[in-house]
N, C-alpha and C positions, 0 to 999 in steps of 0.2 A: 456388510463389515468392511468388504473391500472398498465400497464406496467412501465410507467413513475415514479409510486409512488414505485415500487418495486425496480427501478433501483435507485432511491435516497436513500431507505433504505439499498441497498445493498453499495452504495457509502459512507455512513456513516459508516457502518460496517467496511468498507475495510480501510476506513481513520484511525479509532481506531485503527484497527489491526497493520496498517502502523506505527503508532505513538509508539504502545506496543515494537512493533520490534525494533523502533529506540533506545528505552530506553533501552532495553535488549542487543542490540549490544554494547550502550556506556558504561553499567555495565561489559560486558564482556572485552572489551578492556581496562578497568581500573584495571583488575586483573593482578598481577605479571606474570603470565603465563597462557594467555588467551587461550583456545583450539581453534586452527586456523580451525580445519575442520567445528567445530559448528559455529564459526564466519562467516565463508566463507557461510554455507549454511543459515544462518540467513540474510546475505546480499543479497543473491540469491533470496532468499523468498521476502524479501522487494522490491526488484527490480520487482519480479514479481507482487507484490501486485500494485506497482506503475504504472505498464503496465495497468493493469485492472482497476485502477482509472481512468486514462487517456482516455482510451475506454470508460468508462461511460459516463464521462463529456462530450466526443466529441458526444455520443448519445444523451445526454440531452439539449446540444447547438446546436440551430438550425444554419445552414449554411445560411450565409448572402452574398449573392452575391453583390459585390459593382461595 
């Protein structure tokens, strides 16, 4: 049960960080000359966070055999 609570806290934190990165990426893209390297790094980090979010959600959702 404690592990599940830890996963839920981590999930909330990761989702917030994912939203923050989304905002940062949008702001960077609106610049006249965005730093392409920084933009690419942020997008990769966002994808990494999304993978971890999906992994945690999968752990928290029980497998239902139909």
